[in-house]
SEFI-372188 format. One record per atom (N, C-alpha, C): residue in one letter; x, y, z. Coordinates in steps of 0.1 Angstrom, whole numbers, plus 2048, in hexadecimal, padded with zeros to 3 digits. Layout:
! residues N
aXYZ
...
//
This chain:
! residues 353
mDE68384F6
mDEC840500
mDFA83B503
tE04843503
tE1283F505
tE1483B513
nE20834515
nE2382E522
nE2183752E
yE2584352D
yE2584C538
yE1B858537
sE1285752E
sE0986252C
sDFF863538
rDFD85853F
rDF485954A
rDFA861556
lE07860557
lE0E869560
lE0D87755D
wE0D87A550
wE0B88854B
wDFD88C54E
lDF388254D
lDE5885550
lDE388A55E
iDE9882567
iDE7885576
iDEF892579
lDFA895572
lE018A1574
lDF88AD570
iDF28AC565
iDE98B6560
iDDD8B856A
fDD78AD56F
fDCC8AE579
fDD28B5585
sDDE8B158A
sDE38B7596
sDE58C6594
vDEB8CA589
vDED8D9587
vDE08E0587
iDD68DB580
iDC98E1580
iDC38E258E
tDC48D7596
tDBF8D75A4
tDC68E15AD
iDD48E15AC
iDDC8EB5B4
iDD88F95B0
fDD78FC5A3
fDD490959F
fDC690E5A4
gDBD9045A3
gDAF9085A8
gDAF90A5B7
lDB69025BF
lDB69045CD
lDBD9115D1
iDC89145CA
iDCF9215CD
iDC692C5CA
rDBE92C5BF
rDB59375BC
rDAA9385C6
lDA392C5C9
lD9892C5D2
lD9C9305E1
gDA892B5E5
gDAD92E5F2
gDB493B5F4
eDB59425E8
eDBC94F5E9
eDCA94E5EF
iDD19445EB
iDDE9415F1
iDE994A5EB
dDF19505F3
dDFC9585EE
dE0894F5EA
vE0A94D5DD
vE159445D9
vE2294B5DB
sE299495E6
sE359505E9
sE3D9485F3
lE4A94D5F6
lE529465FF
lE4D94860D
dE45952610
dE3F95461D
dE35949620
tE2E945616
tE2493A618
tE2C92D61B
lE3692A614
lE3E91E617
lE4491F625
rE4992A629
rE4F92B636
rE45929641
rE3892A63E
rE2E927649
rE2E91964D
iE32910644
iE31902646
iE3C8FD650
nE378F865B
nE408F3665
nE458E5661
lE528E365E
lE578D7658
lE568CB662
gE568CE66F
gE558C3679
gE478BD678
wE3C8C5679
wE2F8C0677
wE2D8BA66A
fE328C065F
fE318BB652
fE378AD651
sE428AA657
sE4889D656
sE3F89265C
lE37896666
lE2E88C66C
lE23888662
vE1F892659
vE1588E64F
vE1B883646
vE28885643
vE2F87B63A
vE2F86D642
vE3386E64E
vE34861656
vE2785A657
wE1C86165A
wE0F85B65C
wE0A85564F
fE0D85C644
fE08857637
fE0F849634
yE1C849634
yE2383D630
yE2183263B
lE1F835647
lE1B82B651
lE0D82564D
sE0482D648
sDF7828643
sDF881E638
vE0282162E
vE04818623
vE0980B628
vE1380B631
vE187FE637
vE0D7F763E
aE057FE646
aDFA7F864D
aDF07F2644
rDED7F8638
rDE47F262E
rDEA7E5629
gDF77E5626
gDFD7D9621
gDFC7CD62B
lDFF7D0638
lDFE7C6642
lDF07C1644
rDE67CA643
rDD97C5644
rDD57BC639
wDD97C062D
wDD67B7621
wDDC7AA622
yDE97AA628
yDEF79D62A
yDE7794633
hDE279A63E
hDDA792648
hDCD78E642
iDC7796639
iDBB792633
iDBD78662A
lDC8787621
lDCB77C618
lDCF76F620
kDD677162B
kDDA765633
kDCD75F639
tDC476763E
tDB8761644
tDAF75963A
iDAF75E62E
iDA7757624
iDAF74C61D
gDBB749622
gDC273D61E
gDCD740613
wDD174C611
wDDB74F607
wDE675860C
pDEE754615
pDFA75C61A
pE0475E60F
vE0876B60E
vE1176E603
vE1E775608
gE1F777614
gE2A77E61A
gE2778D61C
kE2C792627
kE297A062B
kE2F7AA622
lE3C7A861E
lE427B2615
lE3C7B2608
yE397A6602
yE327A55F5
yE247AC5F5
aE1C7A9600
aE0F7AF601
aE107BE602
tE197C360A
tE1A7D260B
tE1F7D85FE
aE297D25F7
aE2E7D75EB
aE237D75E0
lE1B7CC5DF
lE117CB5D5
lE067D55D8
lE027D65E5
lDF87E05E8
lDFC7EE5E4
tE097F15E6
tE0F7FE5E2
tE0D8005D3
tE107F65CC
tE0E7F65BD
tE007F95BA
gDF77F25C1
gDE87F55BE
gDE48035C1
lDE98095CC
lDE68165CF
lDEC8205C5
fDF881D5C0
fDFF8255B6
fDF78255A9
tDF38195A5
tDEB817599
tDDE81F59A
sDD781E5A5
sDCA8255A7
sDCD8345A7
sDD98395AB
sDDC8475AB
sDDD84D59E
iDE1845594
iDE484B587
iDD984757C
lDD083E581
lDC583A578
lDB883C57F
pDAD83F577
pDA084157E
pD9B833583
gD9183458B
gD8A828590
gD9382059A
rD9281359A
rD9A80B5A3
rDA380259B
aDAB808592
aDB4800589
aDBE7F8592
gDC27FE59D
gDCB7F75A6
gDC67EA5AB
dDB97E85AD
dDB47DC5B1
dDB67D15A7
iDB47D459A
iDB67CB58F
iDC57C758F
aDCE7D1591
aDDC7CE591
aDE07C459C
rDDA7C55A8
rDDD7BC5B3
rDD87AE5B0
vDCC7AD5AA
vDC67A05A7
vDCF79959C
aDD47A1593
aDDC79B588
aDE979658E
mDF079E596
mDFD79A59C
mDFB78E5A5
lDF178D5AD
lDEF7825B6
lDED7755AE
kDE67775A3
kDE476B59A
kDF1767594
rDF977058F
rE0576D589
rE10767592
dE1176D59E
dE1C76A5A7
dE1975F5B1
hE0C75E5B5
hE097545BF
hDFD74B5BB
qDF874C5AF
qDED7445AA
qDE17455B3
vDDF7515B9
vDD37535C1
vDC77545B8
pDBC74C5BB
pDB074D5B2
pDAB75C5B2
iDA67605A7
iDA176D5A6
iD967705B0
sD8D7665B2
sD827685BC
sD8876B5CA
kD937655CD
kD997675DB
kD9F7745DC
sDA77795D2
sDAD7865D2
sDA37915D2
vD9878F5CA
vD8D7995CA
vD867995D8
aD8578D5DE
aD7F78C5EC
aD877945F6
sD957935F5
sD9D79A5FE
sD9C7A95FC
iD9A7AE5F0
iD997BC5EE
iD8B7C15F2
aD817B95F0
aD737BC5F5
aD737BD604
aD7B7B460B
aD7B7B4619
aD827C161E
eD8D7C5617
eD937D261A
eD897DD61A
rD817DE60F
rD777E960E
rD6D7E9619
aD697DD61D
aD5F7DB627
aD647E0634
fD717DC638
fD777E1644
fD7A7F0644
dD7D7F5638
dD80803637
dD7380B63A
vD68807634
vD5B80E636
vD5780D645
fD5980264B
fD55800659
fD5D80A662
aD6A80A65F
aD73813667
aD70822665
iD6E825658
iD6C834655
iD5F83865A
lD54831658
lD4783565D
lD4783566C
gD4D82B672
gD4D82B681
gD54837687
mD5F83B681
mD67847686
mD60854682
aD5A854677
aD53861673
aD4786367C
vD3F85867F
vD3485A688
vD3985E696
lD4485769B
lD4985A6A8
lD4D8696A9
aD5586E69F
aD5987B69F
aD4D88569E
gD43882696
gD3888A695
gD3088B6A2
aD2E8806A9
aD2787F6B5
aD2F8866C1
wD3C8856C0
wD4588A6CA
wD458996CC
aD478A06C0
aD498AE6C2
aD438B66B6
lD3E8B06AC
lD3A8B86A0
lD2C8B769C
aD238B26A5
aD158AF6A2
aD0E8BB69C
dD118C76A1
dD0A8D369D
dD118DA691
rD1B8D468C
rD228DA680
rD248D1674
iD1E8C5675
iD208BC66A
iD188C065E
pD1E8C2652
pD168C6647
pD0C8BB643
vD008C063E
vCF68B6639
vCFB8AD62F
eD048B2625
eD098AA61B
eD1289F620
aD198A162B
aD21897631
aD1888C637
lD0E89063E
lD04887644
lCFE87E639
qCFA88462E
qCF487C623
qCFE87261D
lD0B87761B
lD1586D616
lD17862620
mD1886462D
mD1985A636
mD0D850636
gD01856634
gCF584E634
gCF5844628
vCF984961C
vCFA841610
vD04836612
vD10839617
vD1A82F618
vD16824623
tD0F82962D
tD0A820637
tD00816632
fCF781B629
fCED813623
fCF480761B
fCFD80B612
fD0480160A
fD0C7F7612
fD127FC61D
fD1A7F3626
fD117E962C
iD057ED632
iCFC7E4638
iCF67DA62D
aCF37E0621
aCEE7D7617
aCF97CC613
gD067D0613
gD107C6611
gD117BB61C
lD107C0628
lD107B6633
lD047AC632
vCF87B262F
vCED7A962D
vCEF79F622
gCF57A4617
gCF779C60C
gD0079060F
lD0B793618
lD1478861C
lD0C77D623
lD0278162B
lCFA777632
lCF077062A
vCEA777621
vCDF772619
vCE376A60D
vCEC770605
vCF076A5F8
vCF475B5F8
pCFC757602
pCFF749602
pCF3740604
rCE974460A
rCDD73C60C
rCD573B5FF
lCD87445F5
lCD27435E8
lCD973A5DE
eCE57355E3
eCEE72E5DA
eCE67225D3
hCE071A5DB
hCD970E5D5
hCCF7125CB
wCC771D5CE
wCBC7215C5
wCC27275B8
lCCD72E5B9
lCD37345AE
lCDA7295A5
rCDF71F5AB
rCE67145A4
rCDC70B59C
tCD070A5A1
tCC670159B
tCBB709595
lCBE715591
lCB471D58A
lCAD71657F
sCA1711581
sC9B708577
sC9970E569
pC9471A568
pC9171F55B
pC9E720552
lCA9725559
lCB5726552
lCBB71854F
nCBA70F558
nCBF702556
nCB86FB54B
rCAB6FE549
rCA36F7540
rCA56FC531
wCA7709530
wCA870F523
wCB671451E
aCBF716527
aCCC71B524
aCD471051D
pCDB713512
pCE570950C
pCF0706516
pCF66FA515
pD006F651F
pD0C700520
pD11706516
pD1C710518
pD1771C521
lD0B72151F
lD0672C527
lD04727535
wCFF71B537
wCFC716545
wD0A71454C
nD1470F545
nD2170D54B
nD2771B54F
lD26725546
lD2B73254A
lD24738556
yD17736557
yD0F73A562
yD1473456F
qD1772756F
qD1C72057A
qD2A72557E
kD32728575
kD4072D578
kD3F73B57E
lD35743579
lD34750580
lD2F74E58E
lD26745591
lD2174259E
lD2D73D5A7
dD357345A1
dD417305A9
dD4A73B5AD
fD4C7445A4
fD557505A7
fD4E7595B1
gD4275C5B0
gD3B7645B9
gD3A75F5C7
fD377525C9
fD3674C5D6
fD4374A5DC
sD4D7475D4
sD5B7465D9
sD5F7535DF
mD5C75E5D8
mD6076B5DD
mD5976E5EA
vD4C76C5EB
vD4476E5F7
vD49766603
nD4B759600
nD5075060B
nD5E755610
gD6675A606
gD7375F60B
gD7276A615
vD68773613
vD6677E61C
vD61778629
rD5876F628
rD51769634
rD5B76263D
vD6675C637
vD7075563F
vD7675E64A
iD7876B647
iD7E774650
iD7577565D
gD6877765A
gD5E778665
gD5D76B66E
aD61760668
aD61754670
aD6E752678
nD7775B677
nD8475A67F
nD85767688
pD80765694
pD7F77169D
pD8C77869F
vD977716A1
vDA47776A4
vDA977F698
aDA877968C
aDAC781680
aDA378C67E
lD9678B680
lD8C79567E
lD8F7A1687
iD9279F694
iD957AA69D
iDA27B1699
aDAC7A9695
aDB97AF690
aDB77B8684
iDAF7B367A
iDAD7BA66E
iDA57C7670
vD9B7C6679
vD937D267C
vD9B7DC683
gDA47D868C
gDAD7E1693
gDB67E8689
eDBC7E0680
eDC57E6676
eDBD7F066D
sDB17EE66A
sDA97F7662
sDA7804669
fDA4804676
fDA381067D
fDB081867E
iDBB81167F
iDC8817680
iDCB81E673
iDC8818667
iDCB81D65A
iDC482B659
wDB782C65D
wDB083865A
wDB3842665
iDB783E671
iDBC84867B
iDC884F675
fDD184866E
fDDC84E668
fDD885965E
dDCD856657
dDC886164E
dDC486D655
aDBD86B661
aDB8877669
aDC587E66E
lDCF877672
lDDB87E677
lDE288666C
mDE1881660
mDE6889655
mDE0897654
vDD2897655
vDCB8A3654
vDCE8AC660
yDCF8A666C
yDD28AE678
yDDF8B5677
yDEA8AD673
yDF78B3673
yDFA8BB666
aDF28B965C
aDF38C3651
aDEF8D1655
lDE48D165D
lDE08DE663
lDEA8E366D
aDEF8DA675
aDF98DE67F
aE058E4679
sE098DF66D
sE158E5667
sE138F3663
lE068F8662
lE0390565F
lDFF90D66C
dE02907677
dDFF90D684
dDF090F686
vDE9905681
vDDA905683
vDD78F868A
fDD08F9696
fDCD8ED69E
fDBE8ED6A0
iDB88E269B
iDAA8E069C
iDA78D46A5
aD9B8D26AA
aD988C76B2
aD9B8BA6AB
pDA08B06B1
pDA38A36AB
pD9789D6A4
sD8B89F6AB
sD7F89A6A5
sD7C8A0698
aD7F8AD696
aD7D8B4689
aD868AE67F
aD938AC682
aD9C8A6679
aD98898675
lD9389067E
lD8F88367C
lD83883673
fD7988B675
fD6D88B66D
fD7089065F
tD7989A65E
tD7C89F651
tD83895648
aD8D88D64E
aD94883647
aD8A878643
mD8187364C
mD79868649
mD6F86C63E
vD6887763E
vD5F87B634
vD6687E627
sD72883627
sD7988561B
sD7C878614
dD7F86E61C
dD82861617
dD7585B611
lD6A85C618
lD5D857612
lD5A85E605
aD5D86B604
aD5A8725F7
aD6286D5EC
tD6D8665EE
tD758615E3
tD738525E1
aD6884C5E7
aD6683E5E6
aD668395D7
vD608415CE
vD6183E5C0
vD688495B9
pD758475B6
pD7D8525B0
pD7A8545A2
fD7686059E
fD72863590
fD7E868588
tD8986C58F
tD95871589
tDA186958E
pDAC869587
pDB886358D
pDBB86859B
gDBD85F5A4
gDC08645B2
gDB586B5B9
aDA986B5B3
aD9D8725B8
aDA08815BA
lDA88865B0
lDAC8945B1
lD9F89D5AF
gD9E8A65B8
gD928AF5B8
gD888AB5C2
qD8589E5C3
qD7B8995CC
qD7F89B5DA
fD8B8965DD
fD908975EB
fD938A55EF
eD998AD5E6
eD9C8BB5EA
eD8F8C35ED
aD858C25E5
aD798C95E7
aD728C65F4
tD728B95F8
tD6C8B5604
tD748B9610
mD818B8610
mD898BB61B
mD888CA61E
vD8A8D2613
vD898E1615
vD7C8E561A
gD718E0615
gD648E3619
gD618E0628
lD668D562C
lD648D163A
lD6C8D9644
lD788DC640
lD818E4649
lD7B8F364A
lD758F863F
lD6E905640
lD6390464A
vD5B8F964A
vD508F8654
vD568F8662
fD628F3664
fD678F2672
fD708FE676
gD6E90966E
gD74916672
gD8291866D
vD87910665
vD9591265F
vD9391C653
tD9C925652
tD9B92F647
tD9D92863A
sD9892F62F
sD99929622
sDA792761E
tDB0930621
tDBE92F61D
tDC5923624
dDC2921632
dDC8916639
dDC2909635
sDB5909632
sDAE8FC62E
sDB58F8621
tDB7901618
tDBC8FD60B
tDCB8F960C
lDD3900614
lDE18FC616
lDE28EE61C
aDDA8EC626
aDDA8DF62D
aDD78D4623
tDCD8D661B
tDC98CC611
tDD48C9607
lDDB8D4603
lDE68D25FA
lDF18CB600
iDF48CD60D
iDFE8C5614
iDFB8B6615
vDEE8B3618
vDEA8A5618
vDEC89F60A
rDE88A6600
rDE98A15F2
rDF88A05EE
lE008A95F3
lE0E8A95EF
lE1589B5F4
vE11898600
vE1688C606
vE0F87F601
gE02880601
gDFA8745FE
gDF98705F0
lDFB8795E7
lDFA8765D8
lE088795D1
wE0D8855D2
wE188895C9
wE258825CE
tE288815DB
tE3487A5DF
tE3286B5DD
fE258675DE
fE238585DC
fE248545CE
lE2285D5C4
lE248595B7
lE338545B4
lE3C85B5BB
lE4A8585BA
lE4D84B5C2
vE4984A5CE
vE4C83F5D7
vE448325D1
gE378345CE
gE308285C8
gE368235BB
gE3A82D5B3
gE408285A6
gE4D8215A8
iE558255B2
iE6281E5B5
iE5F8105BA
vE5580F5C3
vE518015C8
vE4C7F85BD
tE447FE5B5
tE3E7F65AA
tE487F05A1
yE527F859D
yE5C7F3594
yE677EA59B
aE6A7EE5A8
aE747E65AF
aE6F7D85B2
fE627D65B4
fE5D7C95B7
fE587C25AB
gE5A7C759F
gE577C0593
gE487C0590
fE407CA595
fE327CA593
fE2E7D4587
sE387D9580
sE357E2576
sE2C7DD56B
rE2C7CF569
rE237C955F
rE157CA562
aE127CD56F
aE047CF573
aDFE7DC56E
lE077E556A
lE027F2566
lDFF7F2557
aDF77FB553
aDF37FC544
aDFD80453C
fE0A805541
fE1480C53A
fE1980452E
eE167F752E
eE1B7EE524
eE117EA51A
tE157E650F
tE0B7E3504
tE037D7506
kE087CD50E
kE017C1510
kDFD7C051F
aDF17BA521
aDEC7B952F
aDF57AF537
vDF37AF544
vDFB7A654C
vDF6798549
eDE9796549
eDE3789547
eDD978A53B
pDDD78652F
pDD4788524
pDC7781526
nDC677652D
nDB976F52F
nDB277253C
lDB877C543
lDB277F550
lDA578754F
pD9A782555
pD8E78A555
pD9079755C
vD897A1557
vD8A7AE55E
vD817AE56A
vD877AF576
vD7F7AF582
vD827BB58A
sD787C258E
sD7A7CE596
sD737CC5A4
aD7A7CE5AE
aD747CD5BC
aD717DB5C1
sD677E15BB
sD637EE5BF
sD5A7ED5CB
sD5A7F75D3
sD507F95DE
sD548055E5
sD588055F0
sD598125F7
sD668185F6
tD6E8185FF
tD798225FE
tD8781C5FF
eD8F8225F8
eD9D81F5FA
eDA382C5FB
sDAE82E5FB
sDB483B5FD
sDAF8455F4
qDAD8505F8
qDA785B5F1
qDB185E5E6
nDBD85E5E8
nDC78625DE
nDD08565DD
vDCF8505E5
vDD48455ED
vDCF8495FA
vDD18545FF
vDCA85860B
vDBD85E607
gDBB8635FD
gDAF86A5FA
gDA88665EF
//
């Protein structure tokens, strides 16, 4: 695959998605449709999105600092932007690997610690998203929440609780796992040493996450930042609709944004194209927004959160010298770096979605 073919790939996905939404929403592609968009409200969509990116960077800085690896606010924000940019043009969580690689290269941060910081991000994201989705649902939408949304929230809640239990229980199993007698007795020394190194990595990662919980001041600050980040997402949805002169209950915008984010927890396409759009349009229809307005609002959110970000994120990536983290080059950033992915729940759906 050539250096920029992935950008062509996401462009193709984008065109297909836009065409599909226009057809399904029966949107009249004309100047009259463009004139409907109130530029004042639209500008707020842009403001809330880029404030959310900055807030993500500051939160990551605080997480890294809390676990003992302060790297600078500007560096953390720029590298997180690079990670979001990478995840926007590649499937899965490729941006996480880019962040791990750059932290290792620039600050010698152990892989287990950088992965722990990303895992902590995911945990706080899920906590904030689920909390606000439940709050919005209980507040004003209890009689209109789709069954599919409730099922999605239930599944994510289960895995979140399982993760919390794991953080409490796994460390207590460390001694048993390290002295596993059958493996110790029959495994050749190289295999036993590899097993111990894997345990070192795993428990170092778990302990890195647990450090945050042991620091109440940092924990409160990071939780607060997490709620702010996802409130910005809800404001994007609200003002995207407002730019079309459509005003819905804030609780409906909050619920739509949070469930749309949960639906893109595991992105199957670059930028989670298609996943976010289908969820947002479907929920807005449930809340009484017309098909045309639901589709246009979704396109506005995507325009800001994905398509403008490809330009801004690309500029930041190259300006700060993080381009080697991308797979645009023939050689990897760190030839001997293990491939580590901190998957779990949600990051931005497009970045937002």
